[in-house]
mmCIF entry with sequence, helices, sheets and N, C-alpha, C, O atoms, coordinates in Angstrom:
data_MODEL
# 
_entry.id   MODEL 
# 
_entity.id                         1 
_entity.type                       polymer 
_entity.pdbx_number_of_molecules   1 
# 
_entity_poly.entity_id                      1 
_entity_poly.type                           'polypeptide(L)' 
_entity_poly.nstd_linkage                   no 
_entity_poly.nstd_monomer                   no 
_entity_poly.pdbx_seq_one_letter_code       
;(UNK)(UNK)(UNK)(UNK)(UNK)(UNK)(UNK)(UNK)(UNK)(UNK)(UNK)(UNK)(UNK)(UNK)(UNK)(UNK)
(UNK)(UNK)(UNK)(UNK)(UNK)(UNK)(UNK)(UNK)(UNK)(UNK)(UNK)(UNK)(UNK)(UNK)(UNK)(UNK)
(UNK)(UNK)(UNK)(UNK)(UNK)(UNK)(UNK)(UNK)(UNK)(UNK)(UNK)(UNK)(UNK)(UNK)(UNK)(UNK)
(UNK)(UNK)(UNK)(UNK)(UNK)(UNK)
;
_entity_poly.pdbx_seq_one_letter_code_can   XXXXXXXXXXXXXXXXXXXXXXXXXXXXXXXXXXXXXXXXXXXXXXXXXXXXXX 
_entity_poly.pdbx_strand_id                 A 
# 
loop_
_entity_poly_seq.entity_id 
_entity_poly_seq.num 
_entity_poly_seq.mon_id 
_entity_poly_seq.hetero 
1 1  UNK n 
1 2  UNK n 
1 3  UNK n 
1 4  UNK n 
1 5  UNK n 
1 6  UNK n 
1 7  UNK n 
1 8  UNK n 
1 9  UNK n 
1 10 UNK n 
1 11 UNK n 
1 12 UNK n 
1 13 UNK n 
1 14 UNK n 
1 15 UNK n 
1 16 UNK n 
1 17 UNK n 
1 18 UNK n 
1 19 UNK n 
1 20 UNK n 
1 21 UNK n 
1 22 UNK n 
1 23 UNK n 
1 24 UNK n 
1 25 UNK n 
1 26 UNK n 
1 27 UNK n 
1 28 UNK n 
1 29 UNK n 
1 30 UNK n 
1 31 UNK n 
1 32 UNK n 
1 33 UNK n 
1 34 UNK n 
1 35 UNK n 
1 36 UNK n 
1 37 UNK n 
1 38 UNK n 
1 39 UNK n 
1 40 UNK n 
1 41 UNK n 
1 42 UNK n 
1 43 UNK n 
1 44 UNK n 
1 45 UNK n 
1 46 UNK n 
1 47 UNK n 
1 48 UNK n 
1 49 UNK n 
1 50 UNK n 
1 51 UNK n 
1 52 UNK n 
1 53 UNK n 
1 54 UNK n 
# 
_struct_asym.id          A 
_struct_asym.entity_id   1 
# 
loop_
_struct_conf.conf_type_id 
_struct_conf.id 
_struct_conf.pdbx_PDB_helix_id 
_struct_conf.beg_label_comp_id 
_struct_conf.beg_label_asym_id 
_struct_conf.beg_label_seq_id 
_struct_conf.pdbx_beg_PDB_ins_code 
_struct_conf.end_label_comp_id 
_struct_conf.end_label_asym_id 
_struct_conf.end_label_seq_id 
_struct_conf.pdbx_end_PDB_ins_code 
_struct_conf.beg_auth_comp_id 
_struct_conf.beg_auth_asym_id 
_struct_conf.beg_auth_seq_id 
_struct_conf.end_auth_comp_id 
_struct_conf.end_auth_asym_id 
_struct_conf.end_auth_seq_id 
_struct_conf.pdbx_PDB_helix_class 
_struct_conf.details 
_struct_conf.pdbx_PDB_helix_length 
HELX_P HELX_P1 AA1 UNK A 2  ? UNK A 25 ? UNK A 2  UNK A 25 1 ? 24 
HELX_P HELX_P2 AA2 UNK A 31 ? UNK A 53 ? UNK A 31 UNK A 53 1 ? 23 
# 
_struct_conf_type.id          HELX_P 
_struct_conf_type.criteria    ? 
_struct_conf_type.reference   ? 
# 
loop_
_atom_site.group_PDB 
_atom_site.id 
_atom_site.type_symbol 
_atom_site.label_atom_id 
_atom_site.label_alt_id 
_atom_site.label_comp_id 
_atom_site.label_asym_id 
_atom_site.label_entity_id 
_atom_site.label_seq_id 
_atom_site.pdbx_PDB_ins_code 
_atom_site.Cartn_x 
_atom_site.Cartn_y 
_atom_site.Cartn_z 
_atom_site.occupancy 
_atom_site.B_iso_or_equiv 
_atom_site.pdbx_formal_charge 
_atom_site.auth_seq_id 
_atom_site.auth_comp_id 
_atom_site.auth_asym_id 
_atom_site.auth_atom_id 
_atom_site.pdbx_PDB_model_num 
ATOM 1   N N  . UNK A 1 1  ? 54.561 -17.928 -75.639 1.00 0.00 ? 1  UNK A N  1 
ATOM 2   C CA . UNK A 1 1  ? 53.745 -18.609 -74.726 1.00 0.00 ? 1  UNK A CA 1 
ATOM 3   C C  . UNK A 1 1  ? 52.640 -17.720 -74.097 1.00 0.00 ? 1  UNK A C  1 
ATOM 4   O O  . UNK A 1 1  ? 51.562 -18.194 -73.740 1.00 0.00 ? 1  UNK A O  1 
ATOM 5   N N  . UNK A 1 2  ? 52.933 -16.515 -73.989 1.00 0.00 ? 2  UNK A N  1 
ATOM 6   C CA . UNK A 1 2  ? 51.984 -15.554 -73.402 1.00 0.00 ? 2  UNK A CA 1 
ATOM 7   C C  . UNK A 1 2  ? 50.701 -15.514 -74.235 1.00 0.00 ? 2  UNK A C  1 
ATOM 8   O O  . UNK A 1 2  ? 49.591 -15.468 -73.706 1.00 0.00 ? 2  UNK A O  1 
ATOM 9   N N  . UNK A 1 3  ? 50.895 -15.532 -75.565 1.00 0.00 ? 3  UNK A N  1 
ATOM 10  C CA . UNK A 1 3  ? 49.726 -15.509 -76.477 1.00 0.00 ? 3  UNK A CA 1 
ATOM 11  C C  . UNK A 1 3  ? 48.844 -16.718 -76.231 1.00 0.00 ? 3  UNK A C  1 
ATOM 12  O O  . UNK A 1 3  ? 47.616 -16.637 -76.215 1.00 0.00 ? 3  UNK A O  1 
ATOM 13  N N  . UNK A 1 4  ? 49.506 -17.818 -76.046 1.00 0.00 ? 4  UNK A N  1 
ATOM 14  C CA . UNK A 1 4  ? 48.723 -19.132 -75.869 1.00 0.00 ? 4  UNK A CA 1 
ATOM 15  C C  . UNK A 1 4  ? 47.981 -19.085 -74.588 1.00 0.00 ? 4  UNK A C  1 
ATOM 16  O O  . UNK A 1 4  ? 46.821 -19.495 -74.547 1.00 0.00 ? 4  UNK A O  1 
ATOM 17  N N  . UNK A 1 5  ? 48.614 -18.582 -73.474 1.00 0.00 ? 5  UNK A N  1 
ATOM 18  C CA . UNK A 1 5  ? 47.906 -18.493 -72.198 1.00 0.00 ? 5  UNK A CA 1 
ATOM 19  C C  . UNK A 1 5  ? 46.764 -17.520 -72.245 1.00 0.00 ? 5  UNK A C  1 
ATOM 20  O O  . UNK A 1 5  ? 45.725 -17.734 -71.620 1.00 0.00 ? 5  UNK A O  1 
ATOM 21  N N  . UNK A 1 6  ? 46.958 -16.415 -73.007 1.00 0.00 ? 6  UNK A N  1 
ATOM 22  C CA . UNK A 1 6  ? 45.867 -15.414 -73.145 1.00 0.00 ? 6  UNK A CA 1 
ATOM 23  C C  . UNK A 1 6  ? 44.665 -16.056 -73.883 1.00 0.00 ? 6  UNK A C  1 
ATOM 24  O O  . UNK A 1 6  ? 43.516 -15.885 -73.474 1.00 0.00 ? 6  UNK A O  1 
ATOM 25  N N  . UNK A 1 7  ? 44.940 -16.770 -74.933 1.00 0.00 ? 7  UNK A N  1 
ATOM 26  C CA . UNK A 1 7  ? 43.891 -17.332 -75.725 1.00 0.00 ? 7  UNK A CA 1 
ATOM 27  C C  . UNK A 1 7  ? 43.210 -18.490 -74.929 1.00 0.00 ? 7  UNK A C  1 
ATOM 28  O O  . UNK A 1 7  ? 41.997 -18.681 -75.018 1.00 0.00 ? 7  UNK A O  1 
ATOM 29  N N  . UNK A 1 8  ? 44.019 -19.249 -74.154 1.00 0.00 ? 8  UNK A N  1 
ATOM 30  C CA . UNK A 1 8  ? 43.495 -20.303 -73.298 1.00 0.00 ? 8  UNK A CA 1 
ATOM 31  C C  . UNK A 1 8  ? 42.475 -19.724 -72.301 1.00 0.00 ? 8  UNK A C  1 
ATOM 32  O O  . UNK A 1 8  ? 41.418 -20.306 -72.062 1.00 0.00 ? 8  UNK A O  1 
ATOM 33  N N  . UNK A 1 9  ? 42.813 -18.606 -71.751 1.00 0.00 ? 9  UNK A N  1 
ATOM 34  C CA . UNK A 1 9  ? 41.912 -17.960 -70.757 1.00 0.00 ? 9  UNK A CA 1 
ATOM 35  C C  . UNK A 1 9  ? 40.631 -17.463 -71.530 1.00 0.00 ? 9  UNK A C  1 
ATOM 36  O O  . UNK A 1 9  ? 39.525 -17.597 -71.007 1.00 0.00 ? 9  UNK A O  1 
ATOM 37  N N  . UNK A 1 10 ? 40.766 -16.935 -72.676 1.00 0.00 ? 10 UNK A N  1 
ATOM 38  C CA . UNK A 1 10 ? 39.650 -16.457 -73.468 1.00 0.00 ? 10 UNK A CA 1 
ATOM 39  C C  . UNK A 1 10 ? 38.758 -17.587 -73.903 1.00 0.00 ? 10 UNK A C  1 
ATOM 40  O O  . UNK A 1 10 ? 37.535 -17.453 -73.941 1.00 0.00 ? 10 UNK A O  1 
ATOM 41  N N  . UNK A 1 11 ? 39.371 -18.695 -74.231 1.00 0.00 ? 11 UNK A N  1 
ATOM 42  C CA . UNK A 1 11 ? 38.579 -19.949 -74.622 1.00 0.00 ? 11 UNK A CA 1 
ATOM 43  C C  . UNK A 1 11 ? 37.697 -20.332 -73.441 1.00 0.00 ? 11 UNK A C  1 
ATOM 44  O O  . UNK A 1 11 ? 36.510 -20.611 -73.608 1.00 0.00 ? 11 UNK A O  1 
ATOM 45  N N  . UNK A 1 12 ? 38.283 -20.346 -72.251 1.00 0.00 ? 12 UNK A N  1 
ATOM 46  C CA . UNK A 1 12 ? 37.486 -20.756 -71.083 1.00 0.00 ? 12 UNK A CA 1 
ATOM 47  C C  . UNK A 1 12 ? 36.276 -19.842 -70.912 1.00 0.00 ? 12 UNK A C  1 
ATOM 48  O O  . UNK A 1 12 ? 35.145 -20.296 -70.732 1.00 0.00 ? 12 UNK A O  1 
ATOM 49  N N  . UNK A 1 13 ? 36.557 -18.517 -70.976 1.00 0.00 ? 13 UNK A N  1 
ATOM 50  C CA . UNK A 1 13 ? 35.461 -17.535 -70.780 1.00 0.00 ? 13 UNK A CA 1 
ATOM 51  C C  . UNK A 1 13 ? 34.340 -17.747 -71.880 1.00 0.00 ? 13 UNK A C  1 
ATOM 52  O O  . UNK A 1 13 ? 33.143 -17.671 -71.600 1.00 0.00 ? 13 UNK A O  1 
ATOM 53  N N  . UNK A 1 14 ? 34.810 -18.013 -73.132 1.00 0.00 ? 14 UNK A N  1 
ATOM 54  C CA . UNK A 1 14 ? 33.858 -18.192 -74.200 1.00 0.00 ? 14 UNK A CA 1 
ATOM 55  C C  . UNK A 1 14 ? 33.054 -19.453 -73.996 1.00 0.00 ? 14 UNK A C  1 
ATOM 56  O O  . UNK A 1 14 ? 31.844 -19.458 -74.221 1.00 0.00 ? 14 UNK A O  1 
ATOM 57  N N  . UNK A 1 15 ? 33.691 -20.501 -73.582 1.00 0.00 ? 15 UNK A N  1 
ATOM 58  C CA . UNK A 1 15 ? 33.001 -21.765 -73.282 1.00 0.00 ? 15 UNK A CA 1 
ATOM 59  C C  . UNK A 1 15 ? 31.871 -21.575 -72.227 1.00 0.00 ? 15 UNK A C  1 
ATOM 60  O O  . UNK A 1 15 ? 30.732 -22.012 -72.390 1.00 0.00 ? 15 UNK A O  1 
ATOM 61  N N  . UNK A 1 16 ? 32.281 -20.897 -71.150 1.00 0.00 ? 16 UNK A N  1 
ATOM 62  C CA . UNK A 1 16 ? 31.294 -20.600 -70.086 1.00 0.00 ? 16 UNK A CA 1 
ATOM 63  C C  . UNK A 1 16 ? 30.126 -19.744 -70.644 1.00 0.00 ? 16 UNK A C  1 
ATOM 64  O O  . UNK A 1 16 ? 28.962 -19.987 -70.327 1.00 0.00 ? 16 UNK A O  1 
ATOM 65  N N  . UNK A 1 17 ? 30.454 -18.781 -71.444 1.00 0.00 ? 17 UNK A N  1 
ATOM 66  C CA . UNK A 1 17 ? 29.429 -17.889 -72.039 1.00 0.00 ? 17 UNK A CA 1 
ATOM 67  C C  . UNK A 1 17 ? 28.467 -18.740 -72.912 1.00 0.00 ? 17 UNK A C  1 
ATOM 68  O O  . UNK A 1 17 ? 27.248 -18.610 -72.807 1.00 0.00 ? 17 UNK A O  1 
ATOM 69  N N  . UNK A 1 18 ? 29.035 -19.605 -73.764 1.00 0.00 ? 18 UNK A N  1 
ATOM 70  C CA . UNK A 1 18 ? 28.194 -20.449 -74.580 1.00 0.00 ? 18 UNK A CA 1 
ATOM 71  C C  . UNK A 1 18 ? 27.334 -21.343 -73.746 1.00 0.00 ? 18 UNK A C  1 
ATOM 72  O O  . UNK A 1 18 ? 26.150 -21.476 -74.058 1.00 0.00 ? 18 UNK A O  1 
ATOM 73  N N  . UNK A 1 19 ? 27.841 -21.978 -72.693 1.00 0.00 ? 19 UNK A N  1 
ATOM 74  C CA . UNK A 1 19 ? 27.025 -22.813 -71.846 1.00 0.00 ? 19 UNK A CA 1 
ATOM 75  C C  . UNK A 1 19 ? 25.908 -22.069 -71.158 1.00 0.00 ? 19 UNK A C  1 
ATOM 76  O O  . UNK A 1 19 ? 24.814 -22.598 -70.964 1.00 0.00 ? 19 UNK A O  1 
ATOM 77  N N  . UNK A 1 20 ? 26.213 -20.767 -70.771 1.00 0.00 ? 20 UNK A N  1 
ATOM 78  C CA . UNK A 1 20 ? 25.145 -20.002 -70.143 1.00 0.00 ? 20 UNK A CA 1 
ATOM 79  C C  . UNK A 1 20 ? 24.064 -19.625 -71.163 1.00 0.00 ? 20 UNK A C  1 
ATOM 80  O O  . UNK A 1 20 ? 22.878 -19.626 -70.831 1.00 0.00 ? 20 UNK A O  1 
ATOM 81  N N  . UNK A 1 21 ? 24.454 -19.309 -72.375 1.00 0.00 ? 21 UNK A N  1 
ATOM 82  C CA . UNK A 1 21 ? 23.480 -19.019 -73.369 1.00 0.00 ? 21 UNK A CA 1 
ATOM 83  C C  . UNK A 1 21 ? 22.608 -20.233 -73.666 1.00 0.00 ? 21 UNK A C  1 
ATOM 84  O O  . UNK A 1 21 ? 21.388 -20.140 -73.797 1.00 0.00 ? 21 UNK A O  1 
ATOM 85  N N  . UNK A 1 22 ? 23.273 -21.355 -73.766 1.00 0.00 ? 22 UNK A N  1 
ATOM 86  C CA . UNK A 1 22 ? 22.441 -22.566 -74.062 1.00 0.00 ? 22 UNK A CA 1 
ATOM 87  C C  . UNK A 1 22 ? 21.485 -22.876 -72.970 1.00 0.00 ? 22 UNK A C  1 
ATOM 88  O O  . UNK A 1 22 ? 20.359 -23.298 -73.233 1.00 0.00 ? 22 UNK A O  1 
ATOM 89  N N  . UNK A 1 23 ? 21.916 -22.670 -71.681 1.00 0.00 ? 23 UNK A N  1 
ATOM 90  C CA . UNK A 1 23 ? 20.970 -22.883 -70.601 1.00 0.00 ? 23 UNK A CA 1 
ATOM 91  C C  . UNK A 1 23 ? 19.778 -21.892 -70.658 1.00 0.00 ? 23 UNK A C  1 
ATOM 92  O O  . UNK A 1 23 ? 18.636 -22.228 -70.343 1.00 0.00 ? 23 UNK A O  1 
ATOM 93  N N  . UNK A 1 24 ? 20.107 -20.684 -71.068 1.00 0.00 ? 24 UNK A N  1 
ATOM 94  C CA . UNK A 1 24 ? 19.045 -19.646 -71.145 1.00 0.00 ? 24 UNK A CA 1 
ATOM 95  C C  . UNK A 1 24 ? 18.108 -19.900 -72.308 1.00 0.00 ? 24 UNK A C  1 
ATOM 96  O O  . UNK A 1 24 ? 16.886 -19.833 -72.177 1.00 0.00 ? 24 UNK A O  1 
ATOM 97  N N  . UNK A 1 25 ? 18.708 -20.191 -73.442 1.00 0.00 ? 25 UNK A N  1 
ATOM 98  C CA . UNK A 1 25 ? 17.864 -20.308 -74.684 1.00 0.00 ? 25 UNK A CA 1 
ATOM 99  C C  . UNK A 1 25 ? 17.263 -21.662 -74.906 1.00 0.00 ? 25 UNK A C  1 
ATOM 100 O O  . UNK A 1 25 ? 16.214 -21.783 -75.539 1.00 0.00 ? 25 UNK A O  1 
ATOM 101 N N  . UNK A 1 26 ? 17.898 -22.669 -74.405 1.00 0.00 ? 26 UNK A N  1 
ATOM 102 C CA . UNK A 1 26 ? 17.496 -24.084 -74.626 1.00 0.00 ? 26 UNK A CA 1 
ATOM 103 C C  . UNK A 1 26 ? 17.621 -24.554 -76.063 1.00 0.00 ? 26 UNK A C  1 
ATOM 104 O O  . UNK A 1 26 ? 18.180 -25.619 -76.324 1.00 0.00 ? 26 UNK A O  1 
ATOM 105 N N  . UNK A 1 27 ? 17.118 -23.789 -76.972 1.00 0.00 ? 27 UNK A N  1 
ATOM 106 C CA . UNK A 1 27 ? 17.143 -24.164 -78.384 1.00 0.00 ? 27 UNK A CA 1 
ATOM 107 C C  . UNK A 1 27 ? 18.551 -23.948 -78.967 1.00 0.00 ? 27 UNK A C  1 
ATOM 108 O O  . UNK A 1 27 ? 19.045 -22.822 -79.017 1.00 0.00 ? 27 UNK A O  1 
ATOM 109 N N  . UNK A 1 28 ? 19.187 -25.046 -79.406 1.00 0.00 ? 28 UNK A N  1 
ATOM 110 C CA . UNK A 1 28 ? 20.570 -24.944 -79.884 1.00 0.00 ? 28 UNK A CA 1 
ATOM 111 C C  . UNK A 1 28 ? 20.619 -24.248 -81.278 1.00 0.00 ? 28 UNK A C  1 
ATOM 112 O O  . UNK A 1 28 ? 21.707 -23.936 -81.761 1.00 0.00 ? 28 UNK A O  1 
ATOM 113 N N  . UNK A 1 29 ? 19.507 -24.017 -81.891 1.00 0.00 ? 29 UNK A N  1 
ATOM 114 C CA . UNK A 1 29 ? 19.450 -23.314 -83.165 1.00 0.00 ? 29 UNK A CA 1 
ATOM 115 C C  . UNK A 1 29 ? 19.154 -21.875 -83.032 1.00 0.00 ? 29 UNK A C  1 
ATOM 116 O O  . UNK A 1 29 ? 18.993 -21.166 -84.025 1.00 0.00 ? 29 UNK A O  1 
ATOM 117 N N  . UNK A 1 30 ? 19.076 -21.414 -81.781 1.00 0.00 ? 30 UNK A N  1 
ATOM 118 C CA . UNK A 1 30 ? 18.840 -19.963 -81.504 1.00 0.00 ? 30 UNK A CA 1 
ATOM 119 C C  . UNK A 1 30 ? 20.014 -19.203 -82.099 1.00 0.00 ? 30 UNK A C  1 
ATOM 120 O O  . UNK A 1 30 ? 21.154 -19.640 -81.939 1.00 0.00 ? 30 UNK A O  1 
ATOM 121 N N  . UNK A 1 31 ? 19.790 -18.108 -82.765 1.00 0.00 ? 31 UNK A N  1 
ATOM 122 C CA . UNK A 1 31 ? 20.903 -17.328 -83.413 1.00 0.00 ? 31 UNK A CA 1 
ATOM 123 C C  . UNK A 1 31 ? 21.992 -16.903 -82.395 1.00 0.00 ? 31 UNK A C  1 
ATOM 124 O O  . UNK A 1 31 ? 23.169 -16.829 -82.746 1.00 0.00 ? 31 UNK A O  1 
ATOM 125 N N  . UNK A 1 32 ? 21.604 -16.634 -81.171 1.00 0.00 ? 32 UNK A N  1 
ATOM 126 C CA . UNK A 1 32 ? 22.604 -16.224 -80.205 1.00 0.00 ? 32 UNK A CA 1 
ATOM 127 C C  . UNK A 1 32 ? 23.567 -17.421 -79.825 1.00 0.00 ? 32 UNK A C  1 
ATOM 128 O O  . UNK A 1 32 ? 24.761 -17.227 -79.601 1.00 0.00 ? 32 UNK A O  1 
ATOM 129 N N  . UNK A 1 33 ? 23.005 -18.609 -79.769 1.00 0.00 ? 33 UNK A N  1 
ATOM 130 C CA . UNK A 1 33 ? 23.808 -19.781 -79.536 1.00 0.00 ? 33 UNK A CA 1 
ATOM 131 C C  . UNK A 1 33 ? 24.727 -20.043 -80.711 1.00 0.00 ? 33 UNK A C  1 
ATOM 132 O O  . UNK A 1 33 ? 25.895 -20.385 -80.523 1.00 0.00 ? 33 UNK A O  1 
ATOM 133 N N  . UNK A 1 34 ? 24.229 -19.891 -81.886 1.00 0.00 ? 34 UNK A N  1 
ATOM 134 C CA . UNK A 1 34 ? 25.038 -20.133 -83.105 1.00 0.00 ? 34 UNK A CA 1 
ATOM 135 C C  . UNK A 1 34 ? 26.158 -19.112 -83.166 1.00 0.00 ? 34 UNK A C  1 
ATOM 136 O O  . UNK A 1 34 ? 27.285 -19.505 -83.466 1.00 0.00 ? 34 UNK A O  1 
ATOM 137 N N  . UNK A 1 35 ? 25.941 -17.868 -82.911 1.00 0.00 ? 35 UNK A N  1 
ATOM 138 C CA . UNK A 1 35 ? 26.981 -16.840 -82.952 1.00 0.00 ? 35 UNK A CA 1 
ATOM 139 C C  . UNK A 1 35 ? 28.033 -17.143 -81.918 1.00 0.00 ? 35 UNK A C  1 
ATOM 140 O O  . UNK A 1 35 ? 29.218 -17.080 -82.247 1.00 0.00 ? 35 UNK A O  1 
ATOM 141 N N  . UNK A 1 36 ? 27.680 -17.472 -80.672 1.00 0.00 ? 36 UNK A N  1 
ATOM 142 C CA . UNK A 1 36 ? 28.612 -17.749 -79.610 1.00 0.00 ? 36 UNK A CA 1 
ATOM 143 C C  . UNK A 1 36 ? 29.424 -19.004 -79.974 1.00 0.00 ? 36 UNK A C  1 
ATOM 144 O O  . UNK A 1 36 ? 30.618 -19.067 -79.679 1.00 0.00 ? 36 UNK A O  1 
ATOM 145 N N  . UNK A 1 37 ? 28.804 -19.983 -80.597 1.00 0.00 ? 37 UNK A N  1 
ATOM 146 C CA . UNK A 1 37 ? 29.500 -21.234 -81.024 1.00 0.00 ? 37 UNK A CA 1 
ATOM 147 C C  . UNK A 1 37 ? 30.498 -20.912 -82.133 1.00 0.00 ? 37 UNK A C  1 
ATOM 148 O O  . UNK A 1 37 ? 31.618 -21.423 -82.119 1.00 0.00 ? 37 UNK A O  1 
ATOM 149 N N  . UNK A 1 38 ? 30.124 -20.105 -83.058 1.00 0.00 ? 38 UNK A N  1 
ATOM 150 C CA . UNK A 1 38 ? 31.027 -19.698 -84.147 1.00 0.00 ? 38 UNK A CA 1 
ATOM 151 C C  . UNK A 1 38 ? 32.196 -18.928 -83.608 1.00 0.00 ? 38 UNK A C  1 
ATOM 152 O O  . UNK A 1 38 ? 33.319 -19.151 -84.060 1.00 0.00 ? 38 UNK A O  1 
ATOM 153 N N  . UNK A 1 39 ? 32.001 -18.044 -82.679 1.00 0.00 ? 39 UNK A N  1 
ATOM 154 C CA . UNK A 1 39 ? 33.117 -17.292 -82.050 1.00 0.00 ? 39 UNK A CA 1 
ATOM 155 C C  . UNK A 1 39 ? 34.041 -18.220 -81.323 1.00 0.00 ? 39 UNK A C  1 
ATOM 156 O O  . UNK A 1 39 ? 35.258 -18.055 -81.413 1.00 0.00 ? 39 UNK A O  1 
ATOM 157 N N  . UNK A 1 40 ? 33.534 -19.175 -80.619 1.00 0.00 ? 40 UNK A N  1 
ATOM 158 C CA . UNK A 1 40 ? 34.342 -20.148 -79.911 1.00 0.00 ? 40 UNK A CA 1 
ATOM 159 C C  . UNK A 1 40 ? 35.155 -20.946 -80.879 1.00 0.00 ? 40 UNK A C  1 
ATOM 160 O O  . UNK A 1 40 ? 36.351 -21.154 -80.674 1.00 0.00 ? 40 UNK A O  1 
ATOM 161 N N  . UNK A 1 41 ? 34.499 -21.412 -81.971 1.00 0.00 ? 41 UNK A N  1 
ATOM 162 C CA . UNK A 1 41 ? 35.150 -22.174 -83.008 1.00 0.00 ? 41 UNK A CA 1 
ATOM 163 C C  . UNK A 1 41 ? 36.332 -21.379 -83.615 1.00 0.00 ? 41 UNK A C  1 
ATOM 164 O O  . UNK A 1 41 ? 37.406 -21.934 -83.848 1.00 0.00 ? 41 UNK A O  1 
ATOM 165 N N  . UNK A 1 42 ? 36.116 -20.096 -83.859 1.00 0.00 ? 42 UNK A N  1 
ATOM 166 C CA . UNK A 1 42 ? 37.129 -19.280 -84.444 1.00 0.00 ? 42 UNK A CA 1 
ATOM 167 C C  . UNK A 1 42 ? 38.371 -19.148 -83.529 1.00 0.00 ? 42 UNK A C  1 
ATOM 168 O O  . UNK A 1 42 ? 39.511 -19.229 -83.986 1.00 0.00 ? 42 UNK A O  1 
ATOM 169 N N  . UNK A 1 43 ? 38.110 -18.945 -82.246 1.00 0.00 ? 43 UNK A N  1 
ATOM 170 C CA . UNK A 1 43 ? 39.267 -18.779 -81.319 1.00 0.00 ? 43 UNK A CA 1 
ATOM 171 C C  . UNK A 1 43 ? 39.975 -20.148 -81.130 1.00 0.00 ? 43 UNK A C  1 
ATOM 172 O O  . UNK A 1 43 ? 41.187 -20.205 -80.923 1.00 0.00 ? 43 UNK A O  1 
ATOM 173 N N  . UNK A 1 44 ? 39.196 -21.232 -81.206 1.00 0.00 ? 44 UNK A N  1 
ATOM 174 C CA . UNK A 1 44 ? 39.847 -22.575 -81.118 1.00 0.00 ? 44 UNK A CA 1 
ATOM 175 C C  . UNK A 1 44 ? 40.716 -22.813 -82.322 1.00 0.00 ? 44 UNK A C  1 
ATOM 176 O O  . UNK A 1 44 ? 41.753 -23.465 -82.201 1.00 0.00 ? 44 UNK A O  1 
ATOM 177 N N  . UNK A 1 45 ? 40.332 -22.302 -83.504 1.00 0.00 ? 45 UNK A N  1 
ATOM 178 C CA . UNK A 1 45 ? 41.177 -22.448 -84.680 1.00 0.00 ? 45 UNK A CA 1 
ATOM 179 C C  . UNK A 1 45 ? 42.488 -21.634 -84.481 1.00 0.00 ? 45 UNK A C  1 
ATOM 180 O O  . UNK A 1 45 ? 43.585 -22.099 -84.792 1.00 0.00 ? 45 UNK A O  1 
ATOM 181 N N  . UNK A 1 46 ? 42.323 -20.436 -83.965 1.00 0.00 ? 46 UNK A N  1 
ATOM 182 C CA . UNK A 1 46 ? 43.476 -19.590 -83.694 1.00 0.00 ? 46 UNK A CA 1 
ATOM 183 C C  . UNK A 1 46 ? 44.433 -20.252 -82.701 1.00 0.00 ? 46 UNK A C  1 
ATOM 184 O O  . UNK A 1 46 ? 45.648 -20.213 -82.893 1.00 0.00 ? 46 UNK A O  1 
ATOM 185 N N  . UNK A 1 47 ? 43.899 -20.851 -81.656 1.00 0.00 ? 47 UNK A N  1 
ATOM 186 C CA . UNK A 1 47 ? 44.667 -21.560 -80.637 1.00 0.00 ? 47 UNK A CA 1 
ATOM 187 C C  . UNK A 1 47 ? 45.370 -22.718 -81.309 1.00 0.00 ? 47 UNK A C  1 
ATOM 188 O O  . UNK A 1 47 ? 46.569 -22.893 -81.090 1.00 0.00 ? 47 UNK A O  1 
ATOM 189 N N  . UNK A 1 48 ? 44.735 -23.471 -82.069 1.00 0.00 ? 48 UNK A N  1 
ATOM 190 C CA . UNK A 1 48 ? 45.321 -24.640 -82.769 1.00 0.00 ? 48 UNK A CA 1 
ATOM 191 C C  . UNK A 1 48 ? 46.479 -24.193 -83.663 1.00 0.00 ? 48 UNK A C  1 
ATOM 192 O O  . UNK A 1 48 ? 47.502 -24.875 -83.725 1.00 0.00 ? 48 UNK A O  1 
ATOM 193 N N  . UNK A 1 49 ? 46.339 -23.089 -84.338 1.00 0.00 ? 49 UNK A N  1 
ATOM 194 C CA . UNK A 1 49 ? 47.328 -22.564 -85.200 1.00 0.00 ? 49 UNK A CA 1 
ATOM 195 C C  . UNK A 1 49 ? 48.586 -22.138 -84.363 1.00 0.00 ? 49 UNK A C  1 
ATOM 196 O O  . UNK A 1 49 ? 49.715 -22.439 -84.752 1.00 0.00 ? 49 UNK A O  1 
ATOM 197 N N  . UNK A 1 50 ? 48.376 -21.449 -83.237 1.00 0.00 ? 50 UNK A N  1 
ATOM 198 C CA . UNK A 1 50 ? 49.467 -21.060 -82.417 1.00 0.00 ? 50 UNK A CA 1 
ATOM 199 C C  . UNK A 1 50 ? 50.222 -22.209 -81.803 1.00 0.00 ? 50 UNK A C  1 
ATOM 200 O O  . UNK A 1 50 ? 51.441 -22.151 -81.644 1.00 0.00 ? 50 UNK A O  1 
ATOM 201 N N  . UNK A 1 51 ? 49.464 -23.303 -81.442 1.00 0.00 ? 51 UNK A N  1 
ATOM 202 C CA . UNK A 1 51 ? 50.099 -24.466 -80.867 1.00 0.00 ? 51 UNK A CA 1 
ATOM 203 C C  . UNK A 1 51 ? 51.028 -25.135 -81.942 1.00 0.00 ? 51 UNK A C  1 
ATOM 204 O O  . UNK A 1 51 ? 52.143 -25.565 -81.648 1.00 0.00 ? 51 UNK A O  1 
ATOM 205 N N  . UNK A 1 52 ? 50.512 -25.195 -83.174 1.00 0.00 ? 52 UNK A N  1 
ATOM 206 C CA . UNK A 1 52 ? 51.339 -25.842 -84.264 1.00 0.00 ? 52 UNK A CA 1 
ATOM 207 C C  . UNK A 1 52 ? 52.578 -25.051 -84.504 1.00 0.00 ? 52 UNK A C  1 
ATOM 208 O O  . UNK A 1 52 ? 53.591 -25.627 -84.902 1.00 0.00 ? 52 UNK A O  1 
ATOM 209 N N  . UNK A 1 53 ? 52.561 -23.754 -84.285 1.00 0.00 ? 53 UNK A N  1 
ATOM 210 C CA . UNK A 1 53 ? 53.740 -22.920 -84.514 1.00 0.00 ? 53 UNK A CA 1 
ATOM 211 C C  . UNK A 1 53 ? 54.718 -22.966 -83.402 1.00 0.00 ? 53 UNK A C  1 
ATOM 212 O O  . UNK A 1 53 ? 55.867 -22.557 -83.569 1.00 0.00 ? 53 UNK A O  1 
ATOM 213 N N  . UNK A 1 54 ? 54.311 -23.443 -82.286 1.00 0.00 ? 54 UNK A N  1 
ATOM 214 C CA . UNK A 1 54 ? 55.172 -23.482 -81.081 1.00 0.00 ? 54 UNK A CA 1 
ATOM 215 C C  . UNK A 1 54 ? 56.137 -24.647 -81.129 1.00 0.00 ? 54 UNK A C  1 
ATOM 216 O O  . UNK A 1 54 ? 56.930 -24.830 -80.204 1.00 0.00 ? 54 UNK A O  1 
# 
């Protein structure tokens, strides 16, 4: 469960980071937005995998 809580916290931070980048860049196709979005997607996949194993 500790792993899930740690990833949950990381997801929240990454979501906030993505939202901040979007506000700053405005253009959703900006490379920085895309990279942040891909990182968030990756950790969400990891979270989903851990949930299924629990």
